[in-house]
C-alpha positions as a Markdown table, in Angstrom:
| # | Residue | x | y | z |
|---|---|---|---|---|
| 1 | Met | 77.8 | 143.9 | 110.6 |
| 2 | Arg | 80.5 | 146.1 | 109.2 |
| 3 | Lys | 82.5 | 145.8 | 112.3 |
| 4 | Ile | 82.1 | 141.8 | 112.5 |
| 5 | Leu | 83.5 | 142.0 | 108.8 |
| 6 | Asp | 86.5 | 144.4 | 109.7 |
| 7 | Leu | 87.3 | 142.0 | 112.7 |
| 8 | Leu | 87.3 | 138.9 | 110.2 |
| 9 | Leu | 89.4 | 140.5 | 107.4 |
| 10 | Glu | 91.7 | 141.6 | 110.2 |
| 11 | Ser | 92.1 | 138.4 | 111.7 |
| 12 | Leu | 93.0 | 136.7 | 108.5 |
| 13 | Arg | 95.9 | 139.1 | 107.5 |
| 14 | Ser | 99.5 | 137.9 | 107.9 |
| 15 | Glu | 101.0 | 140.4 | 110.7 |
| 16 | Glu | 102.2 | 139.4 | 114.2 |
| 17 | Arg | 100.4 | 141.1 | 117.0 |
| 18 | Ser | 101.1 | 141.3 | 120.6 |
| 19 | Tyr | 98.1 | 140.5 | 122.8 |
| 20 | Thr | 99.3 | 141.8 | 126.0 |
| 21 | Thr | 96.9 | 145.0 | 126.0 |
| 22 | Gly | 93.2 | 145.8 | 124.8 |
| 23 | Ser | 90.2 | 143.8 | 125.0 |
| 24 | Ile | 90.5 | 140.2 | 125.9 |
| 25 | Asn | 87.3 | 139.1 | 123.8 |
| 26 | Arg | 88.9 | 140.9 | 120.5 |
| 27 | Ala | 92.1 | 139.0 | 120.9 |
| 28 | Ile | 90.3 | 135.6 | 121.4 |
| 29 | Val | 88.3 | 136.1 | 118.1 |
| 30 | Leu | 91.5 | 137.6 | 116.3 |
| 31 | Leu | 93.5 | 134.3 | 117.2 |
| 32 | Ser | 90.7 | 132.1 | 117.0 |
| 33 | Ile | 89.3 | 132.8 | 113.5 |
| 34 | Pro | 92.4 | 131.7 | 111.5 |
| 35 | Met | 93.0 | 129.0 | 114.1 |
| 36 | Val | 89.7 | 127.5 | 113.8 |
| 37 | Leu | 89.8 | 127.9 | 109.7 |
| 38 | Glu | 93.3 | 126.2 | 110.1 |
| 39 | Met | 91.8 | 123.5 | 111.9 |
| 40 | Val | 88.5 | 123.1 | 109.7 |
| 41 | Met | 91.0 | 122.3 | 107.0 |
| 42 | Glu | 92.8 | 119.7 | 108.8 |
| 43 | Ser | 89.7 | 117.9 | 109.7 |
| 44 | Leu | 88.3 | 118.4 | 106.2 |
| 45 | Phe | 91.1 | 116.8 | 104.8 |
| 46 | Ala | 91.0 | 113.8 | 107.3 |
| 47 | Ile | 87.3 | 113.2 | 106.2 |
| 48 | Val | 87.9 | 113.5 | 102.3 |
| 49 | Asp | 90.7 | 111.2 | 102.9 |
| 50 | Val | 88.8 | 108.5 | 104.5 |
| 51 | Tyr | 85.9 | 109.1 | 102.2 |
| 52 | Phe | 88.1 | 108.1 | 98.9 |
| 53 | Val | 90.1 | 105.4 | 100.6 |
| 54 | Ser | 86.8 | 103.7 | 101.7 |
| 55 | Lys | 85.8 | 103.5 | 98.1 |
| 56 | Val | 89.0 | 100.9 | 97.7 |
| 57 | Ser | 88.0 | 98.5 | 100.3 |
| 58 | Val | 87.0 | 97.8 | 104.1 |
| 59 | Asp | 91.0 | 96.6 | 104.6 |
| 60 | Ala | 92.1 | 99.9 | 103.2 |
| 61 | Val | 90.3 | 101.7 | 105.5 |
| 62 | Ala | 91.4 | 99.4 | 108.5 |
| 63 | Val | 95.2 | 99.9 | 107.3 |
| 64 | Val | 94.5 | 103.8 | 107.4 |
| 65 | Gly | 93.1 | 103.4 | 110.8 |
| 66 | Leu | 96.1 | 101.1 | 112.2 |
| 67 | Thr | 98.7 | 103.9 | 110.7 |
| 68 | Glu | 97.0 | 106.8 | 111.7 |
| 69 | Ser | 97.0 | 105.2 | 115.2 |
| 70 | Leu | 100.7 | 104.9 | 115.1 |
| 71 | Leu | 101.2 | 108.3 | 113.3 |
| 72 | Thr | 99.6 | 109.7 | 116.6 |
| 73 | Leu | 102.9 | 108.8 | 118.3 |
| 74 | Ile | 104.8 | 111.2 | 115.6 |
| 75 | Tyr | 102.1 | 113.8 | 116.1 |
| 76 | Ser | 102.9 | 113.8 | 119.8 |
| 77 | Val | 106.5 | 114.4 | 119.3 |
| 78 | Ala | 105.7 | 117.2 | 116.9 |
| 79 | Ile | 103.2 | 118.5 | 119.1 |
| 80 | Gly | 105.3 | 118.6 | 122.2 |
| 81 | Met | 108.2 | 120.5 | 120.2 |
| 82 | Ser | 105.5 | 122.6 | 118.7 |
| 83 | Met | 104.1 | 123.6 | 122.0 |
| 84 | Ala | 107.7 | 124.2 | 123.5 |
| 85 | Ala | 108.3 | 126.5 | 120.6 |
| 86 | Thr | 105.1 | 128.4 | 120.9 |
| 87 | Ala | 105.5 | 128.9 | 124.7 |
| 88 | Met | 109.0 | 130.0 | 124.2 |
| 89 | Val | 108.5 | 132.3 | 121.2 |
| 90 | Ala | 105.5 | 133.9 | 122.7 |
| 91 | Arg | 107.3 | 134.7 | 126.1 |
| 92 | Arg | 110.1 | 136.4 | 123.9 |
| 93 | Ile | 107.4 | 138.3 | 121.9 |
| 94 | Gly | 105.6 | 139.4 | 125.1 |
| 95 | Glu | 109.0 | 140.6 | 126.4 |
| 96 | Gln | 109.5 | 142.3 | 123.3 |
| 97 | Lys | 112.8 | 140.5 | 122.1 |
| 98 | Pro | 112.3 | 139.2 | 118.6 |
| 99 | Glu | 115.6 | 138.4 | 118.1 |
| 100 | Ala | 115.7 | 136.1 | 120.7 |
| 101 | Ala | 112.3 | 134.7 | 119.8 |
| 102 | Ser | 113.9 | 133.9 | 116.0 |
| 103 | Met | 116.8 | 132.1 | 117.7 |
| 104 | Ala | 114.7 | 129.8 | 120.0 |
| 105 | Ala | 112.6 | 129.2 | 116.8 |
| 106 | Met | 115.4 | 127.9 | 114.7 |
| 107 | Gln | 116.9 | 125.9 | 117.7 |
| 108 | Ala | 113.5 | 124.1 | 117.9 |
| 109 | Val | 113.7 | 123.3 | 114.0 |
| 110 | Leu | 117.0 | 121.9 | 114.4 |
| 111 | Ile | 116.0 | 119.3 | 117.3 |
| 112 | Ala | 112.9 | 118.3 | 115.0 |
| 113 | Val | 114.8 | 117.6 | 112.0 |
| 114 | Ala | 117.1 | 115.3 | 114.2 |
| 115 | Leu | 114.0 | 113.7 | 115.8 |
| 116 | Ser | 112.5 | 112.9 | 112.6 |
| 117 | Val | 115.4 | 111.0 | 111.1 |
| 118 | Leu | 115.6 | 108.9 | 114.0 |
| 119 | Ile | 111.6 | 108.1 | 113.8 |
| 120 | Gly | 111.4 | 107.8 | 110.1 |
| 121 | Val | 114.2 | 105.1 | 109.2 |
| 122 | Pro | 113.4 | 102.4 | 111.4 |
| 123 | Gly | 109.4 | 103.4 | 110.5 |
| 124 | Phe | 110.3 | 102.7 | 106.9 |
| 125 | Ile | 112.2 | 99.6 | 107.3 |
| 126 | Phe | 109.9 | 98.0 | 109.8 |
| 127 | Ala | 106.4 | 99.0 | 108.5 |
| 128 | Ala | 105.2 | 95.3 | 107.7 |
| 129 | Asp | 106.1 | 94.3 | 111.2 |
| 130 | Ile | 104.6 | 97.3 | 112.7 |
| 131 | Leu | 101.2 | 96.6 | 111.0 |
| 132 | Arg | 101.3 | 92.9 | 112.2 |
| 133 | Phe | 102.0 | 93.8 | 115.7 |
| 134 | Met | 98.8 | 96.4 | 115.5 |
| 135 | Gly | 96.7 | 93.1 | 114.8 |
| 136 | Gly | 96.7 | 93.7 | 110.9 |
| 137 | Ser | 95.9 | 90.7 | 108.7 |
| 138 | Glu | 98.4 | 89.3 | 106.2 |
| 139 | Gln | 96.2 | 90.5 | 103.6 |
| 140 | Met | 95.9 | 93.8 | 104.9 |
| 141 | Val | 99.7 | 94.1 | 105.8 |
| 142 | Ala | 100.4 | 93.2 | 101.7 |
| 143 | Ser | 98.0 | 95.7 | 100.5 |
| 144 | Gly | 98.9 | 98.5 | 102.9 |
| 145 | Ile | 102.6 | 98.4 | 103.2 |
| 146 | Gly | 103.2 | 101.0 | 101.1 |
| 147 | Tyr | 100.7 | 103.5 | 102.7 |
| 148 | Thr | 102.4 | 102.9 | 106.1 |
| 149 | Arg | 106.0 | 103.1 | 104.5 |
| 150 | Ile | 105.4 | 106.4 | 103.2 |
| 151 | Ala | 103.6 | 107.9 | 105.9 |
| 152 | Leu | 106.1 | 106.8 | 108.7 |
| 153 | Gly | 109.2 | 107.3 | 106.3 |
| 154 | Ser | 108.1 | 110.9 | 105.4 |
| 155 | Asn | 107.6 | 112.1 | 109.1 |
| 156 | Ile | 109.6 | 115.3 | 108.8 |
| 157 | Val | 107.3 | 116.9 | 106.6 |
| 158 | Ile | 104.8 | 116.2 | 109.7 |
| 159 | Met | 107.3 | 117.3 | 112.0 |
| 160 | Leu | 108.0 | 120.7 | 110.6 |
| 161 | Leu | 104.6 | 121.5 | 109.5 |
| 162 | Phe | 103.2 | 121.3 | 113.1 |
| 163 | Leu | 106.7 | 123.2 | 114.6 |
| 164 | Leu | 106.8 | 126.0 | 112.2 |
| 165 | Asn | 102.8 | 126.6 | 112.7 |
| 166 | Gly | 103.5 | 126.6 | 116.5 |
| 167 | Ile | 106.1 | 129.2 | 115.9 |
| 168 | Phe | 103.8 | 131.7 | 113.9 |
| 169 | Arg | 101.2 | 130.9 | 116.3 |
| 170 | Gly | 103.6 | 132.0 | 119.5 |
| 171 | Ala | 104.1 | 135.1 | 117.4 |
| 172 | Gly | 100.7 | 136.0 | 117.3 |
| 173 | Asn | 100.4 | 135.4 | 113.4 |
| 174 | Ala | 98.0 | 132.6 | 113.4 |
| 175 | Ala | 96.9 | 133.6 | 109.8 |
| 176 | Ile | 100.0 | 132.0 | 108.0 |
| 177 | Ala | 99.4 | 128.9 | 110.2 |
| 178 | Met | 96.1 | 128.7 | 109.0 |
| 179 | Arg | 97.4 | 129.4 | 105.1 |
| 180 | Thr | 99.6 | 126.8 | 105.5 |
| 181 | Leu | 97.2 | 124.1 | 105.9 |
| 182 | Trp | 94.8 | 125.2 | 103.5 |
| 183 | Ile | 97.6 | 125.0 | 101.1 |
| 184 | Ala | 98.7 | 121.6 | 102.1 |
| 185 | Asn | 95.4 | 120.0 | 102.7 |
| 186 | Gly | 94.0 | 121.6 | 99.6 |
| 187 | Ile | 96.5 | 120.0 | 97.6 |
| 188 | Asn | 95.9 | 116.7 | 99.5 |
| 189 | Ile | 92.3 | 116.8 | 98.7 |
| 190 | Ile | 92.9 | 117.6 | 95.0 |
| 191 | Leu | 95.5 | 114.8 | 94.3 |
| 192 | Asp | 93.7 | 112.4 | 96.7 |
| 193 | Pro | 91.5 | 110.7 | 94.0 |
| 194 | Leu | 94.0 | 111.2 | 91.3 |
| 195 | Phe | 96.5 | 109.1 | 92.8 |
| 196 | Ile | 94.0 | 106.4 | 94.4 |
| 197 | Phe | 92.0 | 105.7 | 91.3 |
| 198 | Gly | 94.5 | 106.4 | 88.6 |
| 199 | Ile | 92.4 | 109.2 | 87.1 |
| 200 | Gly | 94.1 | 110.9 | 84.1 |
| 201 | Pro | 98.0 | 110.7 | 83.7 |
| 202 | Phe | 98.3 | 109.8 | 87.5 |
| 203 | Pro | 99.1 | 105.9 | 88.3 |
| 204 | Glu | 96.2 | 104.0 | 90.3 |
| 205 | Leu | 98.0 | 103.5 | 93.5 |
| 206 | Gly | 95.0 | 102.6 | 95.7 |
| 207 | Val | 95.5 | 103.2 | 99.3 |
| 208 | Gln | 99.2 | 104.0 | 98.8 |
| 209 | Gly | 98.1 | 107.0 | 96.6 |
| 210 | Ala | 96.4 | 108.4 | 99.7 |
| 211 | Ala | 99.9 | 108.7 | 101.4 |
| 212 | Val | 101.7 | 109.9 | 98.2 |
| 213 | Ala | 99.1 | 112.8 | 98.1 |
| 214 | Thr | 99.6 | 113.6 | 101.6 |
| 215 | Leu | 103.6 | 113.8 | 101.2 |
| 216 | Ile | 103.1 | 116.1 | 98.5 |
| 217 | Gly | 100.7 | 118.5 | 100.0 |
| 218 | Arg | 102.3 | 118.6 | 103.4 |
| 219 | Ser | 106.0 | 119.2 | 101.7 |
| 220 | Ile | 104.7 | 122.1 | 99.7 |
| 221 | Gly | 103.2 | 123.6 | 102.9 |
| 222 | Val | 106.6 | 123.4 | 104.7 |
| 223 | Leu | 108.0 | 125.2 | 101.8 |
| 224 | Tyr | 105.4 | 127.9 | 102.1 |
| 225 | Gln | 106.1 | 128.1 | 105.7 |
| 226 | Leu | 110.0 | 128.5 | 105.1 |
| 227 | Tyr | 109.4 | 131.0 | 102.3 |
| 228 | His | 107.9 | 133.7 | 105.2 |
| 229 | Leu | 110.7 | 132.7 | 107.7 |
| 230 | Leu | 113.3 | 133.5 | 105.4 |
| 231 | Lys | 112.2 | 136.6 | 104.0 |
| 232 | Gln | 113.8 | 139.4 | 105.8 |
| 233 | Asp | 111.5 | 142.1 | 104.9 |
| 234 | Glu | 108.4 | 142.2 | 107.1 |
| 235 | Lys | 106.7 | 144.7 | 105.3 |
| 236 | Lys | 106.7 | 142.5 | 102.2 |
| 237 | Gly | 105.0 | 139.5 | 103.7 |
| 238 | Gly | 108.0 | 138.4 | 106.0 |
| 239 | Ser | 107.7 | 137.3 | 109.8 |
| 240 | Val | 108.7 | 139.0 | 112.7 |
| 241 | Ile | 110.5 | 135.6 | 113.4 |
| 242 | Arg | 113.2 | 135.5 | 110.9 |
| 243 | Phe | 115.8 | 132.9 | 110.0 |
| 244 | Thr | 119.5 | 133.8 | 109.2 |
| 245 | Arg | 122.5 | 131.8 | 109.2 |
| 246 | Ala | 123.7 | 133.0 | 112.6 |
| 247 | His | 120.5 | 131.1 | 113.9 |
| 248 | Leu | 121.8 | 128.0 | 112.5 |
| 249 | Val | 124.7 | 127.7 | 115.4 |
| 250 | Leu | 123.7 | 125.5 | 118.4 |
| 251 | Gln | 122.6 | 127.4 | 121.4 |
| 252 | Trp | 122.8 | 124.5 | 124.0 |
| 253 | Asp | 121.0 | 126.4 | 126.8 |
| 254 | Ile | 118.1 | 127.1 | 124.3 |
| 255 | Ile | 117.9 | 123.6 | 123.3 |
| 256 | Arg | 118.1 | 122.3 | 126.8 |
| 257 | Arg | 115.1 | 124.5 | 127.6 |
| 258 | Leu | 113.3 | 123.6 | 124.9 |
| 259 | Leu | 113.8 | 120.0 | 125.2 |
| 260 | Lys | 112.6 | 120.1 | 128.8 |
| 261 | Val | 109.3 | 121.6 | 127.9 |
| 262 | Gly | 109.1 | 119.5 | 124.5 |
| 263 | Ile | 109.9 | 116.0 | 126.2 |
| 264 | Thr | 107.3 | 116.6 | 128.6 |
| 265 | Gly | 105.0 | 117.9 | 125.9 |
| 266 | Ala | 105.6 | 114.9 | 123.6 |
| 267 | Gly | 105.3 | 112.8 | 126.9 |
| 268 | Gln | 101.8 | 114.3 | 127.5 |
| 269 | Phe | 100.5 | 113.5 | 123.9 |
| 270 | Leu | 102.4 | 110.4 | 123.8 |
| 271 | Ile | 100.7 | 109.3 | 126.5 |
| 272 | Ala | 97.2 | 110.1 | 125.1 |
| 273 | Ser | 98.3 | 108.9 | 121.6 |
| 274 | Ala | 99.4 | 105.5 | 123.0 |
| 275 | Ser | 96.2 | 104.9 | 124.9 |
| 276 | Trp | 94.6 | 105.2 | 121.6 |
| 277 | Ile | 96.7 | 102.8 | 120.3 |
| 278 | Phe | 95.8 | 100.2 | 123.1 |
| 279 | Leu | 92.3 | 101.1 | 122.3 |
| 280 | Val | 92.5 | 100.4 | 118.8 |
| 281 | Arg | 94.4 | 97.1 | 119.6 |
| 282 | Ile | 91.0 | 95.9 | 121.7 |
| 283 | Ile | 88.8 | 97.1 | 118.7 |
| 284 | Ala | 91.1 | 95.1 | 116.3 |
| 285 | Glu | 89.5 | 91.9 | 118.2 |
| 286 | Phe | 86.0 | 92.5 | 116.8 |
| 287 | Gly | 87.3 | 92.4 | 113.2 |
| 288 | Ser | 88.0 | 94.6 | 110.4 |
| 289 | Asp | 84.4 | 96.1 | 110.3 |
| 290 | Ala | 84.8 | 97.0 | 113.9 |
| 291 | Ile | 87.9 | 99.0 | 112.9 |
| 292 | Ala | 86.6 | 100.7 | 109.9 |
| 293 | Gly | 83.4 | 101.8 | 111.8 |
| 294 | Tyr | 85.4 | 103.4 | 114.8 |
| 295 | Thr | 87.9 | 104.8 | 112.2 |
| 296 | Ile | 85.2 | 106.7 | 110.2 |
| 297 | Ala | 83.9 | 107.6 | 113.7 |
| 298 | Ile | 87.3 | 109.2 | 114.9 |
| 299 | Arg | 87.8 | 111.1 | 111.5 |
| 300 | Ile | 84.2 | 112.8 | 112.1 |
| 301 | Ile | 85.4 | 113.4 | 115.9 |
| 302 | Ile | 88.4 | 115.1 | 114.4 |
| 303 | Phe | 86.4 | 117.3 | 112.0 |
| 304 | Ser | 84.2 | 118.6 | 115.4 |
| 305 | Thr | 87.1 | 118.8 | 117.6 |
| 306 | Leu | 89.9 | 120.4 | 115.8 |
| 307 | Pro | 88.1 | 123.8 | 115.5 |
| 308 | Ser | 87.9 | 123.6 | 119.0 |
| 309 | Trp | 91.6 | 123.2 | 119.2 |
| 310 | Gly | 92.0 | 126.3 | 117.5 |
| 311 | Ile | 90.2 | 128.1 | 120.1 |
| 312 | Ala | 92.4 | 126.2 | 122.7 |
| 313 | Asn | 95.6 | 127.1 | 120.7 |
| 314 | Ala | 94.5 | 130.8 | 120.7 |
| 315 | Ala | 94.4 | 130.3 | 124.9 |
| 316 | Ala | 98.0 | 129.0 | 124.8 |
| 317 | Thr | 99.2 | 131.9 | 122.6 |
| 318 | Leu | 97.2 | 134.7 | 125.2 |
| 319 | Val | 98.8 | 132.7 | 128.1 |
| 320 | Gly | 102.6 | 132.9 | 126.8 |
| 321 | Gln | 102.4 | 136.4 | 125.6 |
| 322 | Asn | 100.8 | 137.8 | 128.9 |
| 323 | Leu | 103.1 | 135.9 | 131.2 |
| 324 | Gly | 105.8 | 137.3 | 129.0 |
| 325 | Ala | 104.4 | 140.9 | 129.9 |
| 326 | Gly | 104.2 | 140.4 | 133.5 |
| 327 | Asn | 100.5 | 140.2 | 133.4 |
| 328 | Pro | 99.0 | 136.7 | 134.8 |
| 329 | Ala | 95.8 | 137.9 | 135.6 |
| 330 | Arg | 95.1 | 138.7 | 132.3 |
| 331 | Ala | 96.3 | 135.2 | 131.0 |
| 332 | Glu | 94.0 | 133.6 | 133.2 |
| 333 | Thr | 91.0 | 135.6 | 132.4 |
| 334 | Ser | 91.9 | 134.7 | 128.6 |
| 335 | Val | 91.8 | 130.9 | 129.6 |
| 336 | Trp | 88.3 | 131.1 | 131.3 |
| 337 | Arg | 86.7 | 133.5 | 128.3 |
| 338 | Ser | 88.1 | 130.7 | 125.9 |
| 339 | Gly | 86.6 | 127.8 | 127.6 |
| 340 | Leu | 83.3 | 129.5 | 127.7 |
| 341 | Phe | 83.4 | 130.1 | 123.8 |
| 342 | Asn | 84.3 | 126.5 | 123.1 |
| 343 | Met | 81.9 | 125.0 | 125.4 |
| 344 | Val | 79.1 | 126.7 | 123.3 |
| 345 | Phe | 80.5 | 125.6 | 120.2 |
| 346 | Leu | 81.0 | 122.2 | 121.1 |
| 347 | Val | 77.6 | 121.5 | 122.6 |
| 348 | Leu | 75.7 | 122.9 | 119.8 |
| 349 | Leu | 78.2 | 120.9 | 117.5 |
| 350 | Ser | 77.5 | 117.5 | 119.6 |
| 351 | Leu | 73.5 | 117.9 | 119.3 |
| 352 | Ile | 73.9 | 118.0 | 115.5 |
| 353 | Leu | 76.2 | 114.9 | 115.2 |
| 354 | Val | 73.9 | 113.0 | 117.7 |
| 355 | Val | 70.7 | 113.8 | 115.6 |
| 356 | Phe | 72.4 | 113.2 | 112.3 |
| 357 | Ser | 74.6 | 110.3 | 113.1 |
| 358 | Ala | 73.4 | 107.7 | 110.9 |
| 359 | Pro | 73.2 | 109.6 | 107.6 |
| 360 | Ile | 76.6 | 111.0 | 108.3 |
| 361 | Ile | 78.2 | 107.5 | 108.6 |
| 362 | Arg | 76.2 | 106.5 | 105.6 |
| 363 | Phe | 77.8 | 108.7 | 103.5 |
| 364 | Phe | 81.2 | 107.0 | 104.1 |
| 365 | Thr | 80.3 | 103.5 | 103.6 |
| 366 | Thr | 77.4 | 101.1 | 102.9 |
| 367 | Glu | 78.4 | 98.2 | 105.0 |
| 368 | Pro | 75.7 | 97.5 | 107.7 |
| 369 | Glu | 78.3 | 96.4 | 110.4 |
| 370 | Val | 80.6 | 99.3 | 109.7 |
| 371 | Ile | 77.8 | 101.7 | 109.7 |
| 372 | Arg | 76.4 | 100.2 | 113.3 |
| 373 | Ala | 80.1 | 100.3 | 114.8 |
| 374 | Gly | 80.4 | 104.0 | 113.5 |
| 375 | Ile | 76.9 | 105.4 | 114.8 |
| 376 | Val | 77.6 | 103.9 | 118.1 |
| 377 | Ser | 81.1 | 105.4 | 118.2 |
| 378 | Leu | 80.1 | 108.7 | 117.3 |
| 379 | Arg | 77.0 | 109.1 | 119.6 |
| 380 | Ile | 79.0 | 108.0 | 122.8 |
| 381 | Phe | 82.0 | 110.2 | 121.9 |
| 382 | Cys | 79.6 | 113.1 | 121.6 |
| 383 | Ala | 78.4 | 112.6 | 125.3 |
| 384 | Gly | 81.6 | 114.0 | 126.8 |
| 385 | Tyr | 82.0 | 117.0 | 124.6 |
| 386 | Ile | 80.6 | 119.6 | 127.2 |
| 387 | Phe | 83.8 | 118.5 | 129.6 |
| 388 | Trp | 86.1 | 118.1 | 126.7 |
| 389 | Ala | 85.7 | 121.6 | 125.5 |
| 390 | Trp | 87.1 | 123.0 | 129.0 |
| 391 | Gly | 89.5 | 120.2 | 129.1 |
| 392 | Met | 91.3 | 121.1 | 125.8 |
| 393 | Val | 91.4 | 124.8 | 126.7 |
| 394 | Val | 92.8 | 124.3 | 130.3 |
| 395 | Ser | 95.4 | 121.7 | 129.1 |
| 396 | Gln | 96.4 | 124.1 | 126.4 |
| 397 | Ala | 96.9 | 127.0 | 128.7 |
| 398 | Phe | 99.2 | 125.0 | 130.9 |
| 399 | Asn | 101.4 | 124.2 | 127.8 |
| 400 | Gly | 101.2 | 127.9 | 126.6 |
| 401 | Ala | 102.7 | 129.1 | 130.3 |
| 402 | Gly | 105.4 | 126.3 | 129.6 |
| 403 | Asp | 104.0 | 124.1 | 132.2 |
| 404 | Thr | 103.9 | 120.8 | 130.2 |
| 405 | Arg | 104.7 | 118.4 | 133.1 |
| 406 | Thr | 101.3 | 119.2 | 134.9 |
| 407 | Pro | 98.8 | 117.7 | 131.9 |
| 408 | Thr | 101.5 | 114.9 | 131.3 |
| 409 | Ile | 100.9 | 113.6 | 134.8 |
| 410 | Ile | 97.2 | 114.1 | 134.4 |
| 411 | Asn | 97.1 | 112.2 | 131.4 |
| 412 | Leu | 99.0 | 109.3 | 132.6 |
| 413 | Phe | 96.3 | 109.0 | 135.5 |
| 414 | Cys | 93.5 | 109.2 | 133.1 |
| 415 | Phe | 94.2 | 107.6 | 129.8 |
| 416 | Trp | 96.5 | 104.6 | 131.1 |
| 417 | Ala | 95.6 | 104.0 | 134.8 |
| 418 | Leu | 91.8 | 104.4 | 134.0 |
| 419 | Glu | 90.9 | 104.9 | 130.0 |
| 420 | Ile | 92.8 | 101.6 | 128.9 |
| 421 | Pro | 91.8 | 99.0 | 131.7 |
| 422 | Leu | 88.0 | 100.4 | 131.6 |
| 423 | Gly | 88.0 | 100.1 | 128.0 |
| 424 | Tyr | 89.2 | 96.4 | 128.2 |
| 425 | Leu | 86.6 | 95.6 | 131.0 |
| 426 | Leu | 83.6 | 97.3 | 129.2 |
| 427 | Ala | 84.6 | 95.7 | 125.8 |
| 428 | Val | 86.0 | 92.3 | 126.1 |
| 429 | Thr | 85.1 | 91.3 | 129.8 |
| 430 | Leu | 81.9 | 92.8 | 130.0 |
| 431 | Gly | 81.0 | 92.1 | 126.1 |
| 432 | Trp | 80.2 | 95.6 | 124.9 |
| 433 | Gly | 82.5 | 95.5 | 122.2 |
| 434 | Val | 83.1 | 99.0 | 120.1 |
| 435 | Ala | 80.4 | 100.5 | 122.5 |
| 436 | Gly | 82.9 | 99.6 | 125.7 |
| 437 | Val | 86.0 | 101.3 | 124.2 |
| 438 | Cys | 83.9 | 104.7 | 123.5 |
| 439 | Thr | 82.5 | 104.9 | 126.7 |
| 440 | Ala | 85.6 | 104.3 | 128.5 |
| 441 | Val | 86.9 | 107.1 | 126.4 |
| 442 | Ala | 84.0 | 109.3 | 127.1 |
| 443 | Ile | 84.0 | 108.6 | 130.9 |
| 444 | Ser | 88.1 | 109.1 | 131.2 |
| 445 | Glu | 88.2 | 112.4 | 129.2 |
| 446 | Ser | 85.3 | 113.8 | 131.2 |
| 447 | Ile | 87.4 | 113.2 | 134.6 |
| 448 | Trp | 90.5 | 114.4 | 132.5 |
| 449 | Ala | 88.6 | 118.0 | 131.9 |
| 450 | Val | 87.5 | 118.0 | 135.6 |
| 451 | Val | 91.0 | 117.4 | 137.1 |
| 452 | Ser | 92.6 | 119.8 | 134.8 |
| 453 | Ile | 90.2 | 122.7 | 135.8 |
| 454 | Leu | 90.7 | 121.9 | 139.6 |
| 455 | Ile | 94.7 | 121.9 | 139.5 |
| 456 | Phe | 94.8 | 124.9 | 137.0 |
| 457 | Arg | 92.6 | 127.0 | 139.7 |
| 458 | Arg | 95.5 | 126.7 | 141.9 |
| 459 | Gly | 97.7 | 129.1 | 139.8 |
| 460 | Arg | 101.3 | 127.4 | 139.8 |
| 461 | Trp | 101.4 | 127.8 | 136.1 |
| 462 | Lys | 102.0 | 131.4 | 136.7 |
| 463 | Leu | 105.4 | 131.0 | 138.2 |
| 464 | Val | 106.9 | 128.7 | 135.5 |
| 465 | Gln | 110.0 | 130.1 | 133.7 |
| 466 | Ile | 111.0 | 129.2 | 130.2 |
């Protein structure tokens, strides 16, 4: 018991580590614990957020659902740049070149700031038109435009939050990434009801209050990240990745390599995210109750799968650092071990969600049709968990190696060529409704996992240079 406690405490310390030697199981645990706790807080916020918003109205939940489906496009860009930064920083740390890692990290930040401006300005201006395009009614647009404007216009904090955490993970310091999301989302959770319902001196902003709370929380999280990156004394809490004025000089060769990995990485998640937008658009045909039920189920799915992404992110760091150290065999072994851990976790979790799906959905709403749609969605999604567990880890392993092209091609086939047409066929043509869309997701993502594993076994990812 003492050894387990010591291992837990060690994993939560804010210090960079090289995971190129020693026990692989220990390395997975040391990386995974803070990453899982980081993802748990992110998913907990998603659950709490929709809980408070559901007390406003069904339209409010629908607005959040439609906007979140759009935000996934921003998440895709942020994750793409994050995985590029993680891969490059991990390689340089594996090569024992911390100054080169710091330079790469700063160049990634400069790219992210430029991209966020290009996305945020039109997102703020055309928020109403975007909601209408997504199938929102005029009443929904009128009540939710404030939420959408703030969410899209302030995307820079989303971009930096993801990117800087990716930098910390690449350096082997998952604890700072964990604390960042705990701080940011902890503040979100506290401020949510205050701004939504106007408690005490706070204005009653309704669904718009959720966006304000999120902006404040994430902004504070970014400031916390920058505090560690600008701190020059590693012994006093600074990071091995340190930003200085010298790093602000544009390094076009590094930018080119980051963009090469980041663009395909963003494309990888953009393809997956865009497929979700099309699926939400299909569900919109069945009304606000269907969207609301589906949105609640998705938030619960986020709660269950984000901890698994923590394990997958651990695999990405291990792959990057071990390839940098010239040890591809250890990198591959790390992936198979991580996949096994993830499968055990998700199978157990899926059993719980299936058995208790009804009371879980009823916790968020009392609307009968919303409950029905939520239960159906949740149970069908869980059917694919055993495959998703491996797919998550293997996909992130490709990304950790800097091979973002392979999973992008797999995503294009599985999510666009298969998932969207299958979703329309089952939901609309065959009349299955929400169940049809969810079944298409479970089938397509299971195939995605199998294909990813087969290609990963061929080993070409070991030869990628970044």
